[in-house]
C-alpha positions in Angstrom: 2.9 18.9 24.9 5.8 17.7 22.7 3.6 15.1 21.2 1.2 17.8 19.9 4.0 19.4 18.1 4.8 16.2 16.3 1.1 15.7 15.5 0.9 19.2 13.9 4.2 18.6 11.9 3.0 15.2 10.6 -0.3 16.7 9.6 1.5 19.5 7.7 3.6 16.9 5.9 0.5 14.8 5.0 -1.2 18.0 3.7 1.9 18.9 1.7 1.9 15.4 0.3 -1.7 15.6 -0.8 -1.3 19.1 -2.3 1.8 18.2 -4.2 0.6 14.8 -5.4 -1.2 14.2 -8.6 -4.5 13.0 -7.0 -7.8 13.4 -8.6 -9.8 16.4 -7.4 -12.4 14.2 -5.6 -9.6 12.5 -3.6 -7.9 15.9 -2.8 -11.2 17.4 -1.6 -12.1 14.4 0.6 -8.5 14.3 2.1 -8.8 18.0 2.8 -11.6 17.1 5.3 -10.1 13.9 6.6 -6.6 15.1 7.5 -7.8 18.0 9.7 -10.3 15.7 11.4 -7.7 13.1 12.3 -5.4 15.9 13.4 -8.0 17.3 15.7 -8.6 13.9 17.2 -4.9 13.3 17.6 -4.4 16.7 19.2 -7.2 16.2 21.7 -5.7 12.8 22.6 -2.3 14.4 23.1 -3.9 16.9 25.5 -5.7 14.2 27.5 -3.0 11.5 27.6 -1.0 10.7 30.8 2.5 12.3 31.1 4.5 9.1 31.6 5.9 7.3 28.5 5.6 3.8 29.7 2.3 2.0 28.9 0.8 5.2 27.4 -2.5 4.6 25.6 -2.4 8.1 24.1 0.9 7.6 22.2 -0.3 4.2 20.9 -3.6 5.6 19.7 -2.0 8.6 18.1 0.6 6.5 16.3 -2.1 4.1 15.0 -4.2 7.1 13.7 -1.1 8.5 12.0 -0.3 5.2 10.4 -3.8 4.8 9.2 -3.8 8.3 7.8 -0.5 7.7 6.0 -1.7 4.3 4.6 -4.9 6.0 3.4 -3.0 8.7 1.6 -0.6 6.1 0.1 -3.4 3.9 -1.1 -5.2 6.9 -2.7 -1.9 7.9 -4.4 -1.5 4.4 -5.8 -5.2 4.4 -6.9 -4.8 7.8 -8.6 -1.6 6.8 -10.3 -3.2 3.6 -11.9 -6.3 5.4 -13.1 -4.4 8.3 -14.7 -2.1 6.0 -16.7 -5.0 4.2 -18.5 
């Protein structure tokens, strides 16, 4: 259950990053749907994963989804920054 707490905290940080960032409105709207979707998938994986820490597929999958979500937000932040400076 501790992993689900981490999932919710990271999702809150990602949402805060999106809301405080200077993204274009289309990016903000799409991320408002993508972040909760990834969070729901990660939360369900956290409920279904085995309890041992060694060779745990759930932790690996959750970390991969979090990394993908963070990279997506970072790429959108870079894209929004370039287009707003022109």
